[in-house]
N, C-alpha and C positions, 0 to 999 in steps of 0.2 A: 879091288883095294879101295877102301873108303878114304878120300882125300878131303881134308878140312882146311880152310883158310885160317891160318894162325896170325892174330893181330900182332903178336910179339915179333915174329920174324917177317911179316908182311908177304907171306907166300902160302900156297897151298902145300900140305904136308900129308903124307901117308899116315893114317892114324893107327897106332898100335897101342893098345891099352897097357898100362903098367902092369896089371894082373890079367893074364890071358882070360879072355871071355867075360870080363867084368869092367864096367865104366863107372867112374865116380865123378859126378857132375855137380857143380855149385853155380846157381844163378842169383844174382842180386835181385831181390824182390822189392816189394813196395815200402814206402814210408807212409804209414797209415794215419793221415790227418785229414784226408779228403777222399772223394770218390776217384776210382781209376779213370784215366782218360784214354784216348785212342792210341797214344804212345805206349801206355802200359799194356793195351790189348796186343800190340805187336810183340812185346817181349813174352807175354803169357803164351801166345799162339805158336811163335817161332820155336821156342824151347820145348814146348809140348810135342810139336812136330818132330823135333830132333829126337826126343825120348822115345816116341812111338816108333820111329823108323829103326833106331838102334835095337830096340827090343824085337821088332819084326824080323831083323837080321840075326836073331839068336844071342844077342849080348844081354847080360844082366846089368841093368842100370840102377845105381843108387842116385836118386835125383833129390837134391837139397835146394830149396828155394826160401830165402830167409825173409823175415819181417822186421823192419825198423820201427820199433814202438817207443823209442825215446830219442828225441833230437830237438833242435831249437824250434822248428816249424810246429812240431806237435805241442810243445810247451806253450807257444804263443797262441795257437788255436784254442787250446784248452782254457787258457786265461780269457780269451775273447768270448768263449761260449760259457764261461763260468761253470765248468765241469771238471772232474778229476780225469787224470791222464788215461786210467784204465777204461773208464766209460767211453771217452773219445775213441781210443784205439780199438776197443772191442767192437764199437759200432761199425768202424770202417774196415775192420778185418772181416766181419760178417758180410759187408757190402762187397768187398773184394771177392770173397768165395762165391757169392751170388753171381757176380759178373763173369768170373772164370767158369763157373758151371754152365752158364748160359752159352758161352762160347765154346763148349765141349772140351775144355781144358782139364786134363786129368790132375788130380791132386798130386803134389810132390810126395816123396817118400817120408821126408821130414821137413817141417816148417819151423826152424828155430826162431825164437824171438830174442832180441837183444837183452831185454830185461830179465830174461831167465838164464842168461849166460854171463852174469856179473863176475862169478868166481873165475872163469876162464879168461875174461877180459882183463881183470886186475892181475891175474898171474902172468899174463903175456906182458903187460906193461912193466911188471917187476923185472921179468927176464930181460926186457929191452933196456932198462936202466942198468941192470947188472952187467950187461954186455957192452955198455957204453953207446947204445944207439938212442937213448932218451935221458932225459934229465927233468927233475922237478924244479920248477921256477919258484921265485919268492912268493908269487901270488897264489901258490898251491895248485896251479895248472901243471900238467906234465906234457912235454913237447918231444917230438921225434927229431933227431939231428939228421936233417936230409943229406948234408954233405958227408956224413959218416957212411952212406951206402953207396958204393962205387957204381952201381948199375942204375941209379935213379934217372928216370927219363927214357929208358930203353923201350918201354911199351909205348908211350905217347910220341916218341921221337923228339922229345924236348931236352935241351941242354941245360944243365944247372947254371951255366954261366950266362945264358940267354934269358933265364927267368928273372923277372923283375917284380918289385912290389907293385901290385895292381889288384885287379878285381878278385883274382883267385888267390893271391898271396898277399895277405894283409900284414903290414908292419905292426909289431907289438913290442913295447918296451921290455916285457918280461922275457922275450925270446933271445936266445944267444944269436940267432940269425933269422932275418925276415922270412927265409924260406921254410923254416921249421914249422911243423903243423902240430895241432893239439891231439894228444892222446886221451887226456882226462881233463875235464873242466870243473873248476871249483864252483860249488853250488852258490847261486845268488839267493837273496832272501825271497822266500815264497816258492822256490823252485823244487822239484822233486830231487832226492839225492840218494846215494848209497855211501856207506862208510868205506874208507880206503886208507891205505898207509899215508896218503897225502892229504887226508881230510875228507870231509863230506863233498860229494860231487857226482858226476856222471861221465860216461865215456864219450870221446869224440866219435863221429860217424864212422870213420875209416877203420878204427880198431875193432869195431863191432864185427864186421864181416871177417876180418882176419881170424879172430877168436872163434866164431861160429863155424866157419868153413873147416879149420883145422881140428875143431873139436869133433865135428861130424864125419869128416872124411880122412883125417890124418894130415900130417905135415906136407905130404906130396901127393897130389891127385891129378886126375886126367884133363878135365876141361873146367874152365871158369868162364861163365858168360854173363851178358847183360846188355843194356843199350849203349850205343856209341857215346852218348853224353857222359858215361861213367868211366871212360878210358882214362881221362885225366880230369881231376887228380885222384878219384876214388880208387880205381884200380892200380894206378901207379903207386899210391901209397900202401895199398895192400900187399903188394910185392915187397916193398921196402920193409914194412913191419914184419911180415911172416918170415921172410928169409933172414931178416936181422934177429928175430927171436929164435928160430929153429936151426939156422945154419945149413938148412937144406933148400933144395929147389922147391918152389911153392907149387907152380902149376905147369904142366907140359904144354897146354894149348889154350889160348885165349880166344873167345868168340864174341863178336859184337854185331848186333843187328842195327841196320840203318835208321836214320831219323824218319818221322812222319811229318809230312807237311800238309797243309790244308789249303786247297786252291792255289797251290804253288807258293804259298807263303809259310814261314815258320809259325807253328802253332803256339799262340801266346794269348793269355788272358787280356792283355793290353790291346791286342788287335781284335778282340772279339771273335776269334775263330777257335776257341778252346771248347772241345767237346768231351764230355764224360761218356764212358761206355753205355751207361744206362740211357743217356739222352739219344745215342745213335740207335740203340735197340728199340726205342719207341717207334722208329720209322723203318727199320730194316730187321729182317730175320737174322738171328744170331749166326746161322750158318753161312749167310751171305757175307757177313762181316768177316768170319773166319776165312772163307774162300777167297775174299778180296785180299786178305793179308798174305795168303799162301800163294796167290797168283803172280807174285813178284818175288825175286830172289831176296833172301833175308838181309843181305848186306847192301842192297840198292836203296835209294830213297823211296819212300812210298808217299804218293800224293793222294790225300783224301779229299773226296768231293761227293756230293749227292749224285752227280752224273756217273762218276766212276762206280758207285755202289749200285746204281740202276743197271749199268752194263754188266756188272758182276751177277746180279740177280738174273738177268737174261741168260747169262752163260750157264749158271748153275741149273736154271730151268731146263736147258737143252740136255744136260746130263741126266736129270731126274725123268725127263720125257722119254729118253732112251730106255730107262729102266722100267717104265710103266707097262703093266700088264704081262710082264715076263714071268714065266713059271719058275719055281725053285730049281736050282741046278748047282752044279759043282764047278768051281773054277779050275781050269786046266793047270797043270804044273809045267814050268819051263817055257811058257809062251814067249814069243817075240815081243809082245807088249809089256810083260812083266820084266823081261830083260832090259828093255829100253827104260822102263820106269826106275829100276834099281840102278841103272848106269847113270841116270840123271841124279838121283839122290846121293849116290856115292861120289858125285862131283860137287862136293861142298854143299850138299842138301839143296840142289837146284830144283826147288819145288815148281818153279815156273815151266821148266821143261817137262817135269813129271806131270804137270796138269795137262800139257799138250797131249800126252800120251793117253790120258783119260778121254780127250775129245776124239782122238783117233779110234779108241774103243767104242765110243758112242756111235760114231760113224758106221763102224762095222756092224754094230747091233741093228741099226736102222736099215742097212742093206740086207741083212740076213733075215729080218724079222718075218717076211712073208715066205721066202723060198726055203729057208733052212731055220726053222724055229728052235731046233735043238742047239744049233750053233749060236743063235741069238741068246738063248738063255745062259749057255756056258760063258759067253762073252759078258753078260750082264753080271754073273757071279764074280767074274774077275775084276769087273768095274767096281763092284761093291768092295771086294777084297783090297784093291789098291787104294780105293777112297778111304778105307778104314784106317790105313797107314797115315793119311793126312787128316783123319778125324772129320770126314765128310761122307755124304751119300749113304748114311746108315738108317735113314727114315723111310717109311713107306712113301712111294713117289706121290700118291694122292694127297698125303698130309702136307708135303712141301709145296706141291702145286697149288693148293688151296690156301696157303698161308699168306700172310702179309696184306691183309685188307687195310687200305689207307684210311686215315681219319675221316669219318663221314661216309665211307664206302659201305657197301652191302655186307652184312655179316653172312656167315656160311648158311645159317638157317634160312635167311631170306632168299638166298640163291636157290637152295634146295626146294623151297615152296614155289618159286617161279618156274623152275624146271618141271615140277609136278603139274603146274597150270599149263605149261607148253605141251607136256605129253597128253593131257587131257584134250587140248585143242587139236593135236595131231590125230588123236583117236577119232575125234569128231570130224576130221578132214577140214578143219577151220585153218587152212594154210596161212591166211592173213594174220590171225592172231598168233599163231606159232612163230611167224617171222617177226612180228611186233615184239614178242618177248625175247627172242634171240637178240634183236637189235638193242632192246632195253638193257640186256645183261652186258652186251659188247660195250655199250656206252659206259658201263660202270667198271670196264676192265676185266670182264669175265668171258672167257672163250669156251663155247660149247663144242663137244666132240661126240657125234653120234656114230655109234658102232653096233656090232652084232650084240654085245652084252648090254646095250642100252646107251643112255646119254651120260657122259662124264663132263667134268668141267675143270678148268684151271684158271688162275688169275694171270692176266697178260703181263 
């Protein structure tokens, strides 16, 4: 039985889909005004892993990941760049897709954008007003009555009485209560706007996800996910809005992945430790970055550092080295390794334990390679099969082992040319020259391996 930690109840629960055999999943996606950073990479990879595993277990998953393409940050950046909103968001949506593709992240089944769901957003706000959960203020903004919703704070563990006007709850003279939050913002001069019953304006961030998720998945669905930073106020507000509008339970299970830290510090532009995905991928293979994310449990903090990525590269190299030169084979059914892998993943998607099973398999491959090549090939096929569930180990080993030339390092063509020179020296029995070339390549981080099939190489 698959168990998943529910952020709402703060415990692991047996997962039973609302509709047998089918899972409806919504994940809060990106606000597209800049390039995605390593924190976004974790959200992308974690929920991609979840979808891959659920499908591998025979469940039909409908995966929705939204795009926020209108909010204060987008408007501000467009004004700074002196470009229109659509041009700005279109450019960063394309960049997001490029980054996700690099990381081996499958596209969601639907990717709704807030600007394309204005009808649903306005309709939901009208319903909230009609049911007494919201009100139009004299300034033409519309606010949600937080105290009207009895379960507010249940997800985040916050009490309404303990909440105070501060960084997240700003006092506003137009509000009936300082805790109330905006559903619709009246447009300021020069801002983009949509017509509404309350005048020209645009939606607040929180209502966008309530409208998009219920539009795509219905009023009540299985799993809602996102980063831990969204638990309050965003997801808390989503629950209040959605249940206030529909009168139904919104989501059965809430999932939140942990924070990403950089060198044991909170990632922040002000600290100078803020890295975009594409900056990281200039120095590390995308599969190394993906493997780094999956090697830790999704709810635990993840500490990013160059040293950690280098260690991850070495670990992934060991797995690919085990697969090297293995003939095609078929993965066995019902093996102990597969049972242990599934047992780990059934325990709240414990990918860190599942990864340890992959290393056990690699160890068995290396032991059997000489004395039982058939068994080694079969274990290799299983290693690839289980790796596919995590979105790794699907390349040809030689391709991975030869990837990742450092800046200023030898390109593959130069390495191949030096190997040919070494082979010529060996044919001429010029051992000194052969050793010199081997040492030259080793100094450049290139390891040669002489075997019956000739000389192969990999990057150290």
